[in-house]
Structure formats: structure tokens, C-alpha cells
N, C-alpha and C positions, 0 to 999 in steps of 0.2 A: 504494500499501500504506499501510497505517495506520501512523504514525511509531513506535509502540512495536513494530512488527513489523519496521521498519528498522532502529531501533536494535538490536534482537534480533539480526537478522542479522550486523550488523557486529561484534558482540561473538562471534557463532559463528566467524566467518570468523579474527577474531584469537585465537581460542581462548582469550579471556578469560571463560569461564563457568566455572561449576561444575555438574557433572551428579549427580544424587543417584539411586541407583539402590534401589528399594525391594524387598527381598527377594534375598537373595544364594544362591540354590540353582544348580541345573545351567544354567539360564539366566541369573539376574543375576548370578553372579560372573564368568563369562568375558566378558560384556558389559562389566562396571565395569572389568576388567582391561583390555579392549582399549583403551577410551577413555583410560584412564591410560598405556598404550604409547604412545598418540599424543600425550602431552604435554598431555592435559586433567584438570582437576582432578575428582576423584570422591569423592564421599561415600556409603557403602554404608549401608544403614538395615536391620539384622537385630534382628528380636525373639527368636532363638533364642540363648541365651546359650552354648550348646556351640558354635555356629558361629561366632560373635564368638571365643571362647576360641581356637579353632583359627588363626582369622585372626591374633589377637595373638599367635600362638605362629609365624606363618609357616608354617602345616602345612595344606596344602590337603585337602578333604574330597571335592572333585569331581574324577572320571576324568581331565577335559580339562585341568585347571590344574596344573601342576607346583608343587612347593613353591618351586622356584627363581624362577618366575615370578610368584609370590605375593610372596615377600620382595623382589623386585627393585621390585614395584609399591609396596608399604608402605615399604620403605627411602626411595624417591626422594620420599615426601611426597605423592605426587599420588593416593594411595588411601589413605583414612582411613574408618573403621567406626564408627557408633554404634548403640546400642540403642533409642534414641527418635526419635521425629518431629521435637523442638525442633531438631535438627540440620540441617534442610531451610532453616532462615531464610537461609542464603547461597546457596542452589541456585536456579539458574536454568532448568534441566532435569530434571525429575523423571519417571524411568521406573519403571513399576510390573511388578514380575516375580512375583506371589505365586501360589500353587497354587489352581487351579480344580476340586476333586474333583465327585463327583457325591454327593446324598442318595438313598439308594436305588437303584434301577435305572436310573430315566430322568429323574431330576430333578436339574438344574444348582444348585451350590452356588457362588455369588458371594459369600459372606459375606467372604472373605478381602479381595477387591478392595474390598468396601464399607467395612470397616474400615480399609482402609488410606486409601481417598480421604477419608473424614471426618478422619483425623488429617491428612492432608495439606492439607485445606481449612482447619485452623486455623492451620498454618504457614506456607501459600504466600505468596511475596511477588510483588508487582505486577510482571506484565511476565513471568511464568514459564510455561514450557509444560510440559505435563503429557502423557505417553505411555504407554499402558496397551498392555503386550505379552503380559499372561497371555490365553490362550486362552478365549474366551467365546462366546455365542451373539450373532447379528447384531442390533444396537440396543442392547447394553450401554453403549456408550461415551455416545451420544447420549440414550438414556433414562434412565440410572441414573447414571453417574459427572457428566454435565453438570448435571442439577439439585443433586446434592450439591454440587458445587464452586462452584454459584450462590447455594447456601441462605443463605449470610451476606451476601449483598448484591453480591458482585461479579459481572462480565459477562465473558462470553466475548468476546473481541476488543479488548475495553478494557482489563480486568485480567490475563487470562489466555488461553492458548490449549490447545486439546485435540485430539489424536490418537491413533490407534491403530495399531500396527504389530506384526503376529504374530511371535512368536518363531519360529525355523524351525531351531534346534540340533538337531543329530542326534549324540548322545552315543558317543563312540569313533571318530567318523567323521574321521580325520586329514585325508583329501583336501578335507575341507571345513570349515576353520575358519570363525570368525564371520565374519573379512573378506571370505571369498569365497561366501559366502551372500547371494543377492539378497535386499535389504529392502521388502517392500511398506509403503506409507503411505498413510492415509488420515485427513484430518483432519475436524472438524466443520464447518469452512470451509476455502476454499483457501489463505487465508494460513496457517492451523494445518498444512495438508499440506506447504506450502512449508517451513516452519520445520521441521517435524521431518524431512523429506527432507534439509535441511541439515545438520542434527544428525548424521544417519546419513552422510552423505556424509564425514565427518570420519574413519569407520573402515571404511565397508563400500565393496566394488568397485563395486557396482551397487544404485541406489536407483529403485524402481518406484512412482512416485505413482499411486493410484487415485482415483477420483471422490468418495469419501465413506469415513467411518470404518465405515458398515455394509457396504460393498464389503468393505473389508481385513479385516473379522472373518469375513465369508464366504469369503474366500480360503483362509484357514487349514483351515476346516471341511471345504472342498472338497478340499483335499489328503488329510487324514486319512480323511474319507469313501470318497475314491476307492481308498485302500488297504484300508479295512475291508473293504469290500464285495468287492473282488477276492480278497483272503485269506479272506473267508467262502465265495467262490465256489469257491476251488481247496481248500479244506478239505472241503467238500460233494462236491467230484469225487472228492478222495481216498478218501472213504469209498464212494463209489459204484463207483472201479475196485477197491478191495478187494472188493466183493461180486462183481466180474466178472472177478477173478483178473487183473487189469491193473497193471502197474507204472505209478504216477502219473507217478514222478518220470522216468522214460524218455519218457512222454508229453509231458511240458511241455519236455524238453530238444529232442526232436523238434520240436516245434510253434514253438520258439524260432528254430528255423533259417531261418524265414520272415522275410524282410527288411523287411516292412512289415505293418501290421494287427495285430501280436499283441506284447504285452508279458508276458514270463514272470514268474508268481507261484508261489512255493512252499508245500506246505502245512506246515504244524508244530503242536506241541502246544497252540497258544493264542498268544496276543497279550497282551504285557506294556509296561509303560514308564507314562508318564503321558497319552501322547497319543492313540494308536489306539485304545483300548479305551473311552475318555471322550469325547474331542471330537465324534465325529459324534454322538452321544446329545445333546449340547448343540443341535446343529441338529434334531434328530428333535423334541427337546421344543418349541423355538421354531416349528416347522412346526404342531405341535399346536395352538398358541395362535392360529394363523391358518385352522385346520380343515382342515389337509392331513395326512395319515397316510404317512409315509415307509415304504412297505414293506420297501425293499431296505435301508435302514439296520438295522431292528429285526431283519430275518430274519437279516443278517450277522451281527449283534452276537451272536443265538441261538446261531447255528453256533458261532462262535468261542469262546463261553462253554462250549461242550457239548465241546470238543474236549479238556480234560484227563480229564473222564469216559471218553470214547470210547478216549483211550490207555490208560487203565485197564483198560476192558471188553477191548480186544485182549489185553494183558498177560495178563490172567485166563484168555482164551482160548487163549492160546499155551501158558501153565503147565498149563492142566486137559489138554491134549494129551499132555503129559509125565507124567499122573497125580498133579499138585500141586494142593491145594484152598488157597483163600486163605489161612488161618489157620496154615498150615504152611510157608507160602513166605516166605523171605527176598529182599526186593528193593532194589536199590541205585540210587538216582536220581542221574545224574552232571549236574552244572551247575545250580545254582539260580537264577541272574541271568535277567532277562528278554531280555538280549541277550549273545551272546560277547563275554568280553574286556572287558566292564563290569560295576564292583561296584556293581549297581543292583538290588534285590529288588522296585521298584514293580509291582505286578500282575503280578509273574511266575507263568506258567501252571506252571512248575515247581513250585511252592508249593502251587498246587491240584491238581498229581498226587499230591504226599505226602501232602495232607490225604485226599484220594479213598482212596489205598492204605491209610491209617490206620483210615478209616471202615470201609472192607471187611474190616479184620482182618490184612493183610498186616504182616509185621514189616519195618519200614522202616529204611534208612541213605542216607546222601548223602554225595557228595563234590563240593567245589567249591574250586577255588584260590584265589578271591576272599573267601569266605565261611567261616572257620574255624570260627564257632559261629552258630546258629540258633536264637535265644530270641525269637520273634514269634508272635503268635497262640497256636495251640495246641502249639507245637513248643518242644521245649528238647532240640537236639541237636548234637553235634560232627562235623564232617567227618572222615571216615574217613583213614586212610593209604592211599594208593592203590598197590597192588603186586599181585603176581600170586597170593600166599598170600591175601591179603584178598579180591581178586575172585572166588576159587573158593568162596570160602564163600556166595555169593549165588545163588539160582536163577534169578534173570532180573537184568541191568542195563538201566536205560533211559537211553538218552542224551537228556535234556531240553534242554539248552544245549551246544553246541559249542566250548567254550574251545579255543583254539590251543596252549594250552602241554599238552594231555592226552594222554597215550601211547595213541592209540586200539590202535596193532599190539598193545600188552600187554594191553590190554582185550580185543581179538579172540582172541589165543591161550588167554587164562586164563578168559574167561567161559563158562556152560553155555548161556546164553540172552541174546541182547541185542534189546531193542526199541528200533530206532533211528528217532527223530522227524525227525531232521536229514539224513540222507542222507548221514552220514559214512562210512559205509561203501560207498558208491557203486562200482560195477563189482567188489564182490567177492561171490563166489558160495559162501555157507556156508549149512548147515542151520540153524546156532545164529542167523544174523541175519535178524530180522524188521523189514520197512521199515514206516513210517507209511503 
């Protein structure tokens, strides 16, 4: 092994390194604190002034990070933050955790990665290891990041090393904190893979090296494409089952009793979060560059995207049966976040449901214990007080997100009509409950 890599390995094992985490969102902040907890110095780079202010006040803005954990890391001196890339001058390991959204419907936007890498290239010290965690299409690390880092004359293997390791954080999942989620690592070279694997072994129980960065990039996309396609399939089957007067929830539960060859997926009002709605479309886009049209990915995405509209269509139909027209009906949406018990609105289908309801003339309100105010996009709403009196004012209640803290018995007792997209009222026979 190259002497540079050998020296680097020795420093990692002695924990005599500083790790810089670029981007302190739901991936970067928990990762940074995990390293700090294990006795490694961490520099967080974050250009969002609001986030920096929260950290300096020891106040966490991430559900999975408690104020106490953040305070402990900052007070120990092992976790510091900065708003500019010049702070990278002491870092031997630089981990990139920035957003990768879409431009339009199907086009990847890796501009955050590109801008971060350009800034890193100006400040990187010799012998550093750069690791990309942001989800992206296969080839990004080798085809985009490597040339940017080498543009100033530095050479991979001589001046720096480069790897990709997909983030796998599941917000709100207490069973699988950072250190319990196996880490896939693939470098530009075997040396780069080995060094990145050694870095993650300081905090992760199981590290899985693969043959290349391209393979590691494809791993994350496979994981989320698998979920997208299966969710899209069960959503389509739910619509089909409704036409046939079949309870899809009962069908799935019965099928799940088979001990092999079946994995249960359940329908819902759509898919939210930063990963599943977007990541497979990165793969779809890249495949098109090779002349391959992934029909499964596109169809599943289209089905899932349609679900909020389908929910509203079903609600409108149920109200019509009661003699209520759309612009005369009051509808309450319960749960706005994309996932239960998580304060995160990214790509939440509940917001799409609210939007479609408004477009069709319904009078809408919402309740979410985690979102007291909604002032984004076209919305300027305040969460109602959830009690029997208020529930009774609405012609229909839509359960869009099934937060654990909600009193569903009270909702069932006080409502005139409930459209349940999450099977909260499983096993309850009531003329007022309509399931997805």
C-alpha cells in the first residue's frame, strides 16, 4: 500500500484525525455527533445560518438528535461548526452530506454536490480522504467529483483519496441508530475503499466494502427503487381492490402469513421524505443516458404521485353519497408530516392532499401535534385544537399521517365520516369509516 495510505491508516487507528462533515441536516448532524461521541474531533460545515445558530445555542433541529446529545458534543470540544470551507484546513477526512433534489420531474440536481466539491478542492490538504454520502446516480463520484478534485493539479492516490458511502439513516427509527446500520463503502481505488471502511469502522458495527464507487452508488438506488416499485404496486392494487369491493388491508395481512416468498407492503396516500420519491428517478435518468428506459420506475412513480388526488377523489365520492358537494364540505386533514412521529414535511403527500382539496373548493383545516403552523407554498394555516366539539364541525376527517399521540377513539366517536389512509381503524366495523 502507498505510504500516504499507510500513514493515514495509522492516524485513523490512533484517532488522531479530524473529520469534517459538510452539511448538517438529518444525515450529517447525527453522523458528526456519532464520531464525536467516539472521541474523534469533528468540524461541521454548514452554510445555513439558522442551523449554525441552533447548534451554538445547543438546540437540536433534528428529531433523532436530542438537545442533551448536542450539548454534550459541543461542550466536550470535539464538535465544532463553521459557516465556511476554510475550516477544512485541518481535516483529514471530509464527508459530504448535502441535498440532491430533482430539477423538474425526472432530472437530477447535483449542484449542491458540485458547489461543495469545488469549495473542498480549494482547501483540501494533502493526504485527505473525501467521502460522498449524498444519494446520486451511478458514476457521479468518478465522473464528476474526481475531475473537480483533480482540476487544480492534485492526483488521486498521490494527494487525496475518494470514496462513496450511501447514507441509510431512517429518521425516527430507534431500533436502528447510526452505528447499527451496516455501511456500504466503495472507493475509486481499493486503497480508497479500505481507508473509508476503516474510518466508518470507528463508529459502525458492520462495514461492507464493494468493488467500486459506482457499485456503492447503485446500492442505495436499488434499495429505494425496490421500495418505490413495491409501494406503487400495492397502491395500484388498492385502487383495483376498491373497484372489486375487496379490503386490500385484509388481503395483505392474509398473504403475509406465508413464511416465504412474500414481503408485505401496505398502501398509503403517497410517499414522502427525501429518498423514495426522488432516488429511483436518479437511476431512471442515468439509465436513459445509456439508452435504457426503466418502465417499472417511471410507472411506480406515476402511480404513487397520483395517490393524493385519488384520496381526494374517494373523499369526494363518499361525501357525494351523503348529499354534500365539494364547495360546501368542511374537511379536516389529520397528520401533515410524511412519516408518523417525525417533524418533517419534505415531499409529504398530506400537503398534496391539502392542495388538491383546496383546488377543488373544499374548506380545509388540519391537525398535526408536531406542526402548529403551516406557512409554506400556498398554505397559511394553523393547526386546530383536536377535541370532540371541533371534530364534529367537519363533514369528513382524513387520516393522512398516523401519529402515535393522537386520540383515535375520540375521533371515531366524534366524526361524521372518516377516510382512513393508514388503516388506523383496522378491525373496526363502522359505516362512518372508509378505508383506502
